[in-house]
C-alpha positions as semicolon CSV with decimal commas, in nm:
position;residue;x (nm);y (nm);z (nm)
1;M;11,870;2,782;18,901
2;N;11,668;2,473;18,809
3;K;11,816;2,283;18,520
4;I;11,475;2,147;18,418
5;R;11,186;2,392;18,407
6;S;10,819;2,367;18,320
7;G;10,764;2,374;17,945
8;D;11,087;2,183;17,868
9;E;11,066;1,866;17,659
10;V;11,219;1,578;17,855
11;I;11,282;1,207;17,804
12;V;11,251;0,951;18,085
13;I;11,584;0,773;18,144
14;A;11,487;0,539;18,429
15;G;11,185;0,354;18,558
16;R;10,871;0,197;18,417
17;D;10,823;0,462;18,146
18;K;11,186;0,464;18,025
19;G;11,215;0,610;17,674
20;K;10,890;0,811;17,680
21;R;10,899;1,181;17,595
22;G;10,677;1,463;17,713
23;K;10,659;1,825;17,824
24;V;10,703;1,923;18,187
25;A;10,359;2,042;18,301
26;Q;10,473;2,177;18,637
27;R;10,727;2,142;18,916
28;V;10,561;1,995;19,224
29;D;10,851;2,083;19,455
30;D;11,230;2,120;19,437
31;S;11,292;1,765;19,318
32;K;10,965;1,635;19,166
33;L;10,791;1,728;18,843
34;L;10,484;1,634;18,641
35;V;10,542;1,523;18,282
36;E;10,243;1,504;18,045
37;G;10,157;1,146;17,945
38;V;10,427;0,988;18,164
39;N;10,380;0,796;18,492
40;V;10,004;0,773;18,447
41;V;9,833;0,557;18,711
42;K;9,476;0,444;18,768
43;K;9,318;0,569;19,090
44;H;8,988;0,464;19,244
45;A;8,785;0,774;19,327
46;K;8,485;0,786;19,556
47;P;8,189;0,988;19,434
48;N;8,151;1,330;19,594
49;P;7,822;1,496;19,494
50;M;7,915;1,818;19,679
51;K;8,213;1,874;19,445
52;G;8,044;1,718;19,140
53;I;8,290;1,428;19,123
54;T;8,158;1,099;18,987
55;G;8,312;0,784;19,128
56;G;8,506;0,526;18,933
57;I;8,854;0,461;18,804
58;I;9,036;0,773;18,685
59;E;9,376;0,809;18,519
60;K;9,605;1,053;18,695
61;T;9,958;1,174;18,618
62;M;10,187;1,127;18,917
63;P;10,512;1,316;18,984
64;L;10,855;1,188;18,879
65;H;11,187;1,263;19,045
66;Q;11,398;1,497;18,833
67;S;11,691;1,253;18,840
68;N;11,483;1,010;18,631
69;V;11,444;1,252;18,338
70;A;11,686;1,428;18,105
71;I;11,625;1,724;17,877
72;F;11,561;1,624;17,514
73;N;11,792;1,780;17,255
74;G;11,594;1,814;16,931
75;A;11,906;1,868;16,719
76;T;12,060;1,532;16,810
77;G;11,736;1,348;16,892
78;K;11,881;1,222;17,220
79;A;11,881;1,300;17,591
80;D;12,132;1,562;17,701
81;R;12,275;1,713;18,015
82;V;12,225;2,077;18,110
83;G;12,498;2,324;18,194
84;I;12,487;2,685;18,311
85;K;12,683;2,950;18,122
86;Q;12,731;3,308;18,226
87;L;12,708;3,564;17,947
88;A;12,923;3,879;17,919
89;D;12,643;4,094;18,065
90;G;12,626;3,874;18,378
91;K;12,309;3,690;18,276
92;K;12,301;3,311;18,328
93;V;12,160;3,083;18,058
94;R;12,111;2,707;18,028
95;V;12,309;2,526;17,758
96;Y;12,330;2,170;17,625
97;K;12,652;2,005;17,749
98;S;12,713;1,816;17,424
99;S;12,698;2,110;17,184
100;G;12,710;2,424;17,400
101;E;12,393;2,559;17,233
102;E;12,162;2,774;17,442
103;I;11,837;2,606;17,549
104;K;11,545;2,807;17,412
105;V;11,274;2,894;17,664
106;A;10,944;2,748;17,543
């Protein structure tokens, strides 16, 4: 079970964009994820008339490693760790480690 899923609000805890918040747009693979508005780089793109791409400098969101982000707890306004709790019916849910509250699926 992934502790950080797409749609979660996260805060960057390490790197160039430390302190920025955003939603997870997608998981690229097991350890990398795309966060909206975070780790944006400028790329030089060649024009490709066959695909309708104009050349120039474009801004692109690059993936971050999941160890560099933490889930954002709206109740406390801080970063939090994620734990897994098994309910009485055998279902597993994600909870905030600090408070034990269940993390709502967005």
